C-alpha positions in Angstrom: -2.5 -1.7 -11.7 -3.3 1.3 -13.9 -0.1 2.9 -15.2 0.7 6.2 -13.7 3.9 8.0 -14.5 5.2 10.4 -11.8 6.4 13.4 -13.8 8.0 15.1 -10.8 11.5 16.4 -11.6 14.4 14.1 -10.5 14.9 14.3 -6.7 11.4 15.4 -6.1 8.7 12.9 -5.0 5.1 13.7 -5.8 3.9 12.2 -2.5 6.5 14.1 -0.4 5.4 17.3 -2.1 1.8 16.4 -1.4 2.5 15.6 2.3 4.4 18.9 2.6 1.4 20.8 1.2 3.4 22.0 -1.8 0.7 20.6 -4.2 -3.0 20.2 -3.5 -4.7 17.0 -2.6 -8.1 15.9 -1.4 -6.9 14.8 2.0 -9.3 12.7 4.1 -7.1 11.9 7.1 -3.7 12.6 8.5 -1.8 11.9 11.7 1.9 12.3 12.8 3.1 9.5 10.5 0.6 9.1 7.7 -1.6 10.9 5.2 -4.6 9.6 3.4 -5.9 11.2 0.2 -8.1 10.5 -2.8 -6.4 8.7 -5.7 -6.5 10.9 -8.8 -7.3 7.7 -10.8 -10.5 6.8 -8.8 -11.1 3.3 -10.1 -14.3 3.4 -8.0 -15.7 6.3 -5.9 -13.9 6.3 -2.5 -10.5 5.0 -3.8 -8.0 6.4 -1.2 -4.2 6.2 -0.9 -2.6 5.9 2.5 1.0 7.0 2.5 3.7 7.6 5.1 4.7 11.2 5.4 8.5 10.6 5.5 9.9 9.5 2.2 10.3 5.7 2.2 10.3 4.1 -1.2 9.0 0.6 -0.3 7.7 -1.5 2.6 11.3 -2.4 3.3 12.2 1.2 4.0 9.6 1.8 6.7 10.1 1.7 10.4 8.0 -0.7 12.5 6.1 2.3 13.8 5.4 3.6 10.3 4.2 0.2 9.1 1.8 -0.1 12.0 0.6 3.5 11.5 -0.2 2.8 7.8 -2.3 -0.2 8.7 -4.2 1.7 11.4 -4.9 4.5 9.0 -5.9 2.1 6.3 -8.4 0.4 8.7 -9.9 3.7 9.7 -10.2 4.9 6.1 -11.6 1.5 4.9 -14.2 1.7 7.6 -15.2 5.2 6.6 -15.3 4.2 2.9 -17.5 1.2 3.7 -19.9 3.4 5.7 -19.9 6.2 3.1 -20.0 4.3 -0.2 -21.4 0.9 0.9 -19.3 -1.2 -1.5 -19.9 -4.9 -1.4 -16.2 -5.5 -1.2 -12.9 -3.7 -0.5 -9.3 -4.4 -1.6 -6.1 -3.2 0.1 -3.3 -3.2 -2.3 0.4 -2.3 -1.8 3.1 -2.8 -4.4 6.9 -2.8 -4.0 9.4 -2.3 -6.8 9.0 -2.1 -10.5 8.5 -5.8 -10.8 5.8 -5.6 -8.1 4.0 -3.0 -10.2 4.9 0.0 -8.1 4.5 3.2 -10.1 5.1 5.9 -7.5 8.2 5.1 -5.5 7.0 6.4 -2.2 5.4 3.8 0.1 1.6 3.9 -0.2 -1.4 1.5 0.1 -4.5 1.6 -2.0 -7.9 1.4 -0.2 -10.2 0.4 -3.1 -14.0 -0.1 -2.8 -15.0 -3.0 -4.9 -18.0 -3.8 -7.0 -18.8 -6.7 -9.3 -17.5 -6.2 -12.9 -15.5 -3.0 -11.9 -12.7 -4.0 -14.2 -10.1 -4.7 -11.5 -8.4 -8.1 -11.9 -6.3 -9.5 -9.0 -5.6 -13.0 -10.1 -2.5 -15.1 -10.9 -1.9 -18.6 -12.0 -1.8 -21.2 -9.2 1.4 -23.3 -9.2 0.4 -25.8 -6.5 3.8 -27.0 -5.4 4.1 -30.3 -3.4 3.7 -30.0 0.4 7.4 -30.8 0.8 8.3 -27.8 -1.3 6.0 -25.6 0.9 7.8 -27.0 4.0 11.2 -26.2 2.5 10.0 -22.6 1.7 8.7 -22.3 5.2 12.0 -23.3 6.7 13.8 -20.8 4.6 11.5 -18.0 5.8 11.9 -19.1 9.4 15.6 -19.0 9.0 15.4 -15.5 7.6 13.1 -14.4 10.5 15.6 -15.9 13.0 18.4 -13.8 11.4 16.3 -10.6 11.8 15.1 -11.2 15.4 17.0 -9.2 18.0 18.9 -11.3 20.6 16.8 -12.4 23.6 13.5 -11.8 21.8 
């Protein structure tokens, strides 16, 4: 991820200010819950950010409705970007927390048109744990999901 430093004063969020129309943006779409605008960094032409309007720092701070709205908006925008810029590929990218490479702490998703040799690297070392380890991880996640599920659901 390119490094971007939000220079907004403490207590002010650049994306909240953008959604409130306090600062200009090249907005491409908005609805009740989301706003989509051109990324200032434009790694490739058509690079758009989709953000929730309400301040929510990470994925974990979204409501289910906001999470669904972001994906619907991202799909609409991605389709328009494909039709307009005709990239051979497209990446959706969403980061949470400093260690997840999040640089603006307001939930947003990148819609990035992709081209060969565009300088974007999304790779990591494979660790290939044994199947038994994967089964144990799956059980832990299932247990976590069971704790989150409302009664009777």
